[in-house]
Each structure stands twice: as structure tokens, then as C-alpha cells.
N, C-alpha and C positions, 0 to 999 in steps of 0.2 A: 379459517382459524389457523393461527400460527402454531408451531410445535409447542411453545411454552403455554399457550392457551389451552391446547388439548390436554397437556400434562396437568395443568391446574384443574381442568374440568373433571378429569378422571381420578383425581386424588380423593380418597374416601376418609382415611383415618387421621393422618397427621400431615400438616403442611410442610413442604420442603422450603424453609425460609432462605437457606443459602442459595438454592437454585432460583428462587423468585427474585432475590436481590441481584444476582448475577444477570438474570434476564432483563431486569429494569435498567441496570447500568449499561448493558450491551445495547438495549434499544435506544437509550438516550445518546450514547456515544455514536451509534450508527446514524441516527437522525442528524446529529451535529456534523458528522462527516459529509453526509449527503447535502446538507445546507451549504457547507463550504465548497463542495465540488460544484454545486449549482451556481455559486458566485464566481466560478472560474478558476479555482485553485486545483492543483494537481492532486490525485488521490493520495499519494504518499505524504505530501505536505499537509493535506487536509486531515489525515489521520493523526499526524504528530501534533498539529495545532489543536485538534479536538481533545487529545489527551492532556495537553498542557492546560487547556481551559478548564478541564474537569479538576485538575490538581491532584491531590493525594487520594487516589481512588481507593486504595487499601484501607486507609483510616476511615474514610466515609463509609465504605462497605462494612467494616467492623462495627462502627457506630450504629448503622442502620440495623444490622443483625441483632445487636444488643437491645435496641428499642423494640424490634419485632418480637424477640423472645420474651421480654418483660410483658408486652401487651398480650401475647399468646398465653403465657402462664396466668395472668390476671383473668383473662377471658375463660380459660379452662376451670379455674377455681370458682368463678362466679357461676358457671354452668353446673358444676358439681353440687354446689350448695343449693341452687335452684331445684335441681333434680331430687336431691335428698328431701328438701322441704315438701315438694309435691308428692313424693312417695309416702312421707309420713302423714300428710293430710288425707290422702286416699285411704291409707291403712286405718286411720282413726275413723273415717266415715264408715268404712266397711264394718269395723268392730262395733261401732255405735248402733249400726242398723240391725245387726244380728246378735243379740245378747247370748243366745245359745251357742253360737259359733265362737263368740268371744270367750265364754267360760271353757269351752272344749279346748280352744287354742292355748289358753293359760294353763289348764290342767296338763296338757301334753308337754308344754315347755317345762313345767315344773317336774313332771315325771322324767323327762329326758335329762334335765340338769341333775336331779337326785341320782338317777341311774349312773350317769357319767361319774359323778363324785364318788359313788360307792365303788365302781370298778377301779377308778384311779387309786383310791385309798387301799383297796385290796392288792393291787399290783405293786404299790409302794411298799406295803408290808411284806409281800412275798418275794418280789423280784428285784426291786431297786435298793432296798435297805441292805447293807452289807451283812454277811453271815456273822454269827456271834463267835467268831474264832479270831485268834491273834493275826494270822496271815490269811485272811479270808480270800484274798485275791489269788492264792496259790493252793487250792484244795488238792488233796491226794485221794485216790481211790484204793481201797483195800478189798481184795476178793478172797473168797474161799474156792479151792479147786478140788475136784475129785480126780483120783488117779485114772488115767486113761482117757480123759475128756480133752478134746483139742480146743473147745470153745472157751470164752472168757469165764468170768466168775459165775458162781451160782448164788441163789438166794441163801442167806445166812439166817439161821434160827435166832430168835430174840435172845435166848439164853446164851448162845455162843457169843453174840455181839456184846451182851452185858459182861460176860467174862473177859472178852478182849478189852473192853473199856476199863475194867478194874485193873487189869494187868498191864495196861498201856504205860510205857515209860518213854516212848519216842515222840508222840504227838502231844500237842497241848490239849486237844480235845478230840473226841472221836464221835462222829455223827453217823446216822443211819439213813439211807435213802432207799425207799422201796423201788423195785425195778419193774418196768412193764416189758411187753414183748419188744425186742429190738434193743433192750438195754437202757432205755431212757428213764431217768429218775422221775417218779411220780410225786413224791412228797418228802420233805426234809424234816427230820426230827433232831433238835439240838440235844446235846447231852453232855 
């Protein structure tokens, strides 16, 4: 087997059309040169004559590549549709053969879709929708501090927060976020 034949035999996933076309042109050009040498022509003259006889190799090569690529795409599309059709037929047979399994599968898919929709709508309402403040993209944190504490803010009593909200003249709105360990907000309350 020649080098190109081995390469073609070991190719699994996608054909290398450019290499195949180059191999074909090289093979035919080489055969024509050998034929001219056998008739008594010098090797250099035989090579030049064979190339002249082939003509515009670049244009023919490009044309062959375009034809091969169209054929390959058409074949891949046909195989994909055939595979999909076969998978659907096998799936329909399995579902028809076991009605209990069919009902279980439909119930699980419905449960999965409804759970996903619920989670997405909850996330939309909590995280994705903008905050109900004028400059929601620029939130500011306000803390209370005790004298002598080097850490950040402390939890504020609701009555203190309500008083701050009533006396606020700097911010458009003042909200409250409950803090967990580590200072991460657990819940937002608009106000």
C-alpha cells in the first residue's frame, strides 16, 4: 500500500479532501511522466510536457475540491437524517412496547420541565431583574460601627434602619439586607 492509501485507510472521522485531490493529481502526473520517459523522452522534458498536457492544474484542483466538498456535505446531511429517522423509529417502538415505561418517562420529563421553569422564574425575579432603585447598578452599603471594633459593619436593628430611612436625604431609597457569616447578603427587602 502506498503512503496515501495508508493515510486514507487510517482516517476515521473526516476525509482530507485536499490531500486526496493532491494525491490523485500527483499520481496521474507521475504516470504521464513515466509514460513519456518510456517513449524515450528525457526526464526533465517529460515533466514539462506532462505539466503542459494537464493544463491549469490549480483551476482543476479547485473545481475538484468544490465538487468533493458539495458531495461530502450532501452525504453527511443524508446520513444525519437517516440516523435521526432510525432513532425516532426505535424510540417509538420501545415506548409502544412498554406503556408503563412510557407514562413514567412522560411524567419525569414533565416534572423536569416544570421544575426548570420554576427555578428560572425564581432566579429571574431575584437575581436577574434589576433592583427597584434609580441607580440599581451602583448600590452603596451603609454600616453601623461600634467603638473599638476593627471589623466591618454590624447588624442593625430594624428600628434603627427605619429611622435612617425616614431621615434619609442623601439616597433615593434605602434598602436592608440581612447578613450571614462572612458578610454575604442573604435577603433583600425593598423600601
